[in-house]
N, C-alpha and C positions, 0 to 999 in steps of 0.2 A: 389344489382346488381346480375344478373344471365345471363347465356348464355347456350343455348341448340341448338342442330341441328334441322334444318328443317327435317321433317320426309320423306325424299326422298327415303330411301332404306329400304326394308324389310330384315333386316340383319339376318344372320344365327348365331345361338348361338354356337359359337366356340371360345374358349379362346386361340387365337393364340399368341405366344410370339416370334416366329421366323420361319425361313424357311431354308431348305437346299436341293438343287437340285430340285427334284420333290415332296418333302414332306413338309408339314406344321408341325411345332413343337408346341405342346400344353403345357399349364402351368403345367399339371399333368404328363408331360413326355411322353405322347403318341404321335405317329406320324400319320399323315393323308396323304394319297396319293392324291396329288392335280392334278386332271385331268381337271381342268377348266383353270388353268394357268393365272388367272387374266384377263379373256376375251381375250385370244390370245396375251397376253402381254409378258409373261415370256419366250421369245424365247430361251434363254440360261440357263434357270432354275434359281432358287434362289441362291444368294450368289456366283455367278460365280467368281472365283478368278482372272482370267485375266481381266475381265470387271472391277472389283473393283480396280485393280492396275492401269488400264488405267485412270479411273476417278480420282484416287488419284494423279497420276502424273500430269494430266491436271489442277487439282485444285491448285497444287503448282506452276505450270508454268504460267497459265493464266486462271483464273476462269471465267471471263466474260469481254466482250468488245463490243462496238457498231458494228452493221452490216455495218457501213461505212468503216470499216477496213477489209482487207483481213487477213485471219488467216491460219496457217498451218493445223489446225484441220479440217477446211472446205475443203481445198484442198485434204487432206488425205481421207476424207469421199467420195468425188466425185470420186477419183481414185479407192477406194474399191468397190463402188456401180456400177460403169460403166460396169464391166464384167458380172454383174448379170442381167442387163437390157435386155428387148426384143430387137431385132434387130432394128437399126435405130439411128438417131441423136436426142438427148433429151436435154431439159433444165429443171432445177429444181428450186423449191422455197421451203424453209424450214419454217414451222410454228410450232405450239405446239400440235396439236391434229388432229384427223380425221375429226372432224366437220370443223375446219379451212381449212384443205386441200381440202375438198369438196367445201366449200364456194369459195375458190380461183379458183378451176376448173370451177365452174359455172360462176364466174365472167369473167374468161378468155374467155369462149365460148360465152357468151353474148356480150362481147366487140369485139371479133374477127369477129363474124358473123353479128353484128348489128341487130340481131333478138331478139325477146322478149319471145319466148316460150320454155319451157323445158318439156320433156317427162320423166316420171319416172314410177315405177311399184308398183302394189299392193304387200304388204308384205315387202317393202323396209325399211331399216333403214340407214340413212346417217348422223344423228347427231341431236343436239338439238338447234343449233343456227338458225337464221331466215331463211336463204336460204336452209340450210341443212334440217331443219324441214319441209320446204315447200314441199320437194320431198321425205319425209318420210311417211310411212303408217300412216293414222290418228289415229291408236291405240296409238301412242305416241303423247301426247299433244304438240301443236305447238303454233303459233302466230295467232292473229286475222285475218291477211291477209298475202298473199304471196308477196314477192318483185318482182315477175314476173309471167307470165302466166304459169300455171302448167296443164299438161294433165297426168292423172294417168291411166295407161293401165293395163290389166290383165297380169300376168307373162307369158311370152312366146308369147305375141302378138306384132305385128308391128303397131298396131293402133295408130294414132295420130301423127306419124312422117311425116312431110311434109315440104314444102319450107318455112314455118314460124318457124320451129323448130331450135333453136340455139344449143341445146344439148339433148342427150339422156343419162341419168345416170342410172347405175345399179351396183349391186354387182354381180360378176360372179357366186357366190353361195350365196343365201340369208341366212344369218346366223340366225338372230333373228326370222325369220319366221319359222324356223325349219330345217335349213341346207337343203334348197331346191335347187336342182341342175337345171341348164337350160335344157329345152327340147332339144332333138337332133336336131342340125342344127339351133337352135335359134340364137346363138351368131353370126354365119356366116351370117345369113339372116339380122340380125340387122346391121352388118358392111356394108353389101351391100345397105341396105335402107338408112343409113346415107350418104354413098357415093353418092347415087342417088339424095338425097334432099339437100346435102350441110350441113347437121347437123353434129356436133361433137359428137363422141362416147366417153363417159367418164366411165372408169372402177373404181368403188370404191373398192379398194383392201386394205382397212383398216385392214381387217381380213385375206384376202386370200393371201397376199404377204408375203415377208420375209421368204420364205421357208415353209410356212404353208401347202401347198399342195404337198410338196416333190420336188418342183421346185421353183426358186426364185419368180416368179409371176404367177398368174392365167392366164394371157394373154398367157404365154408359155404353161401352162397345157392344155388350150383349143385351142391353135393355132390361136387365133384371136387378131389382133393388134388394140387397141383403139388409139384415138388421145391424150387422157390424162389418166394417172393413178394416183390415190391418194393412200397413205398408211399412217399408223401411228402405234398405238398399239405395235406390236412386232419389229418395225424398230430399236429401241434403247434398246430393252430388259428390259424395265421398266422405262427408262428415257423418259419424255414426248417429243415427236417429231412428227410433221406431215410433210408429203412430198407431193408436187404436181409436177408431172412429165409430161411435155408436149412434144410431138414430135415437133422438131424445126420448121417445116412448120406451125404448129398451133400456137406455141408461138410467132413467129415473126409477127403474125397478130394482136397482142394485144399491147397496149401502155406499155412502160417499167415502168411507174409510177403507175401501177395498184395495185401492191402488197406492203406490208410492215409488219414488225413484230418486236417488241422490243426484245423478247427472242428467236424467231425462229432462228435456226442455231447457237445458242451459243456454245462456245467451249466444254462444258461438254456434251451436247447432241450429238455433232459431234463425240467425241471420243467414246461414247457409241455406236453410230450407226456404226462407223468404225469397232469396234471390232465385232459387230454383223455381218456385211457384210463379214468380213474376215473369220469368222467361217463358214458362209454359203458356202463360196468358198473352204473350206478345203476338200480334197479328203475323201469321205466316209460319210460326214455329211448328205447330203440330201439323200443318200442311206439309212442311218439309219432312217431318217424320214419315208421313204417309207416302210422299214421293220417293223417299229413299227405300221404304219398304217395297214399293212396287218394283223398283230397280233390282233389289236383291232377289225378289221372287222370280225374276227372269233367269236366275241361275239354274232353274229346272231344265234338265236336258243337257247341261254343260258338263263335260268330263264325266266323273262318276256319280253326278247328282241326277236322280230320276224324278224327284219331286221336291217341293218346298211346302212345309206346313207351318202353322202359327199365324200371327197377325202383327202388324206394326213392325217393330224392331225386336221382337222375340220370335225368332224363326228357327226351324229345324230343317236341315238339308237331309233328305232321305237318300241313302246311297244304294247303288246297284249291288247285286249279289256278288260275294267274293271280295268285297272291300270293307274294311272296318273304319270306324270314325277315328280311331287312334292313328291308323296309317295315313288317313287323309289329313288329319291335324298336323302330323309330323312333316308330311310332304309339303303342305301349304306353308308351314313355318320356314322350311328351307327356301321358299320363295318370298319370304318377308311378310306373311299374313298369319296372324294369330286368331284361331277360332277355338271353340270349346267342345267338350264331349259331354256325355251324360250316361245314365244307366243303360240306355239302349245303344248297343254297339254299332247300330246302323244309322245313327243320327248324329250329325254335326250341329252344334248350337251356335247361333249368332245372337248376341245381345250387346251391340256396340253403343257408343255414345249416341245420344239423340241428335247430335250435330253432324253425324255422318251424312254423306251426300251420295247421289247417284253415281258420281265419278268414282267413289270408293267401291261401289258395287261393281263397276266395270273392272276395277283392279282385281277384285275377287274372281270375277268371271274369267279374266285372262289367266290368273293363276290356276284355276280349276281346269281350264282347257289344256294347260301344259303339264298337268300332273302325270307323274310316272308311278302309278300304283297298279299292282296286279289285280285284275278283275276276273 
């Protein structure tokens, strides 16, 4: 008998035995500055004491129960999240991942409008399940056929949105495509086009929410209000949780039996998300995110970095000609700094814990200045 993993991941050779704050601890005693943060997941950093205590208390009190019962943990989460939401009245559904949150958003829009078409964008990543993969860029393998009609438009275009469109789904900043920001006026024009045609506007904020941009949600950063917001990843600081948030006027158009989840909204996920939301609300926390962001943006012009794109702590380092992101990632790792790559071979991604500081940015700048990569 034997068992081995499917070869899904091109893993990095790093012997990690633990983590603390913004650092990974290696078997040989070395520490690596983690500026990837588990793909925007480690909102509060590794081993956060208050989060650990909250999970331990909940495990001892009520580790799990059916969603058919109300729980104090769910009520506490709703109360903690509400002040962070964009203006308006919202309804929420809890699942387990970003892909599920996006599936539910698409399901809601299709059911509420009675239409069959969805518009998405080149460069998008929304997940690997059937509906989420259907609106993801074809560079990520999907399914033989889509569960609905899909129109894929160029980033920044209003093409394809008409009276047959149920929903338009997009990431306010396209992360995997290379931290690609929306062209000026695009999101506002998209909101107006959806209003004109009766389509629902869906913001996939799996990565851009939960304080990542220095404000609770990208909708607030850009000043554009969608009909539905999804998020996951950093929502519970490492505990699996997906959230689908719909404006009440949109939610009330869909049947109440449309959604369901065995584990979504379980007590442990709720207390992790509550602790995360409370910390985002603390005075100075998001100001700290913005200060760290400003420090990391000073990497422009250092070593092989010619510019920095993105917002908050979702940043892309644009590299000079002749240097690839993989080369820079490997060279930085040799100096004890972990960063991410993406589909664009000229972009290094940063998505660290939101507890990262300007001092960590100085550490990155020093490593970049000392890089030995051919240009």
